[in-house]
C-alpha positions as CSV (number, residue, x, y, z in Angstrom):
1,M,52.7,22.5,-5.7
2,L,49.6,24.6,-6.4
3,A,51.8,27.5,-7.3
4,S,53.2,25.6,-10.3
5,V,49.7,24.9,-11.7
6,K,48.5,27.6,-14.0
7,P,45.0,29.1,-13.5
8,D,44.0,28.3,-17.1
9,E,44.7,24.6,-16.4
10,L,42.6,24.7,-13.2
11,H,39.7,26.4,-15.1
12,K,39.8,23.7,-17.8
13,T,39.8,20.9,-15.2
14,I,36.8,22.5,-13.4
15,D,35.0,22.9,-16.7
16,K,35.6,19.2,-17.6
17,A,34.4,18.1,-14.2
18,A,31.2,20.2,-14.6
19,E,30.6,18.8,-18.1
20,A,31.0,15.3,-16.8
21,A,28.6,15.9,-13.9
22,Q,25.9,17.6,-16.0
23,P,24.2,14.4,-17.2
24,I,24.1,13.0,-13.7
25,V,22.6,16.2,-12.3
26,E,20.0,16.3,-15.1
27,R,18.9,12.7,-14.3
28,V,18.6,13.4,-10.6
29,V,16.6,16.6,-11.3
30,S,14.3,14.7,-13.8
31,S,13.8,11.8,-11.2
32,A,13.0,14.4,-8.5
33,H,10.4,16.1,-10.7
34,A,8.8,12.8,-11.7
35,G,8.6,11.8,-8.0
36,V,7.0,15.1,-7.1
37,D,4.5,14.8,-9.9
38,K,3.6,11.2,-8.9
39,L,3.1,12.2,-5.2
40,S,1.0,15.2,-6.2
41,G,-1.2,13.0,-8.3
42,L,-1.6,10.5,-5.4
43,L,-2.5,13.2,-2.9
44,S,-4.9,14.8,-5.3
45,G,-6.7,11.5,-5.8
46,A,-6.8,10.8,-2.1
47,S,-8.2,14.3,-1.4
48,T,-10.9,13.7,-3.9
49,Q,-11.8,10.3,-2.5
50,F,-11.9,11.7,1.0
51,S,-14.1,14.6,-0.1
52,D,-16.5,12.1,-1.8
53,R,-16.6,9.8,1.3
54,S,-17.2,12.8,3.6
55,A,-20.2,13.9,1.5
56,Q,-21.6,10.3,1.6
57,V,-21.2,10.1,5.4
58,T,-22.9,13.5,5.8
59,D,-25.8,12.4,3.5
60,T,-26.2,9.1,5.4
61,Y,-26.2,10.9,8.7
62,Q,-28.8,13.4,7.5
63,Q,-31.0,10.6,6.3
64,L,-30.7,8.7,9.6
65,A,-31.4,11.9,11.6
66,D,-34.5,12.7,9.5
67,S,-35.7,9.1,9.8
68,G,-35.3,9.2,13.6
69,R,-37.1,12.5,13.9
70,E,-40.0,11.2,11.8
71,Y,-40.2,8.0,13.9
72,V,-40.3,10.0,17.1
73,R,-43.1,12.3,15.7
74,N,-45.2,9.3,14.6
75,K,-44.6,7.1,17.7
76,P,-43.6,9.2,20.6
77,G,-44.5,6.6,23.3
78,T,-42.5,3.8,21.6
79,A,-39.6,6.2,21.2
80,V,-39.6,7.0,24.9
81,A,-39.8,3.3,25.8
82,I,-36.9,2.5,23.5
83,A,-34.8,5.4,25.0
84,L,-35.5,4.2,28.5
85,G,-34.6,0.6,27.7
86,A,-31.4,1.6,25.9
87,G,-30.4,3.8,28.9
88,Y,-31.1,1.0,31.3
89,I,-29.0,-1.5,29.2
90,L,-26.1,1.0,28.9
91,A,-26.1,1.7,32.6
92,K,-25.8,-2.0,33.3
93,L,-23.2,-2.6,30.6
94,L,-21.1,0.4,31.8
95,G,-21.1,-0.7,35.4
96,G,-23.8,1.5,36.8
97,S,-24.3,0.5,40.4
98,S,-27.5,0.7,42.5
99,R,-25.4,0.9,45.7
100,R,-24.3,4.2,47.0
101,R,-20.6,4.7,47.3
102,D,-19.3,6.6,50.2
103,D,-15.8,7.0,48.8
104,Y,-16.0,10.7,48.7
């Protein structure tokens, strides 16, 4: 059956199929490019926002650390008392026991 078909006719059929598929391929390629561009823009914006938030957190942390250091320098006794109280409360909250355990 294929032997009776001329190569010129097969080439013409292939060319017609390729011409018919070309607009579909171009639409798919165009949509893919648009999707990549949109995703790239979203990621770029997210990266910028993350960078800005990171800088804000770093600045806030630095301000709090400086404030804490200044408080300890100005009121060392009060700072030690606060630290002892916080340690005691944390030990009680986290289940610190005054009994010795001989489970070892």
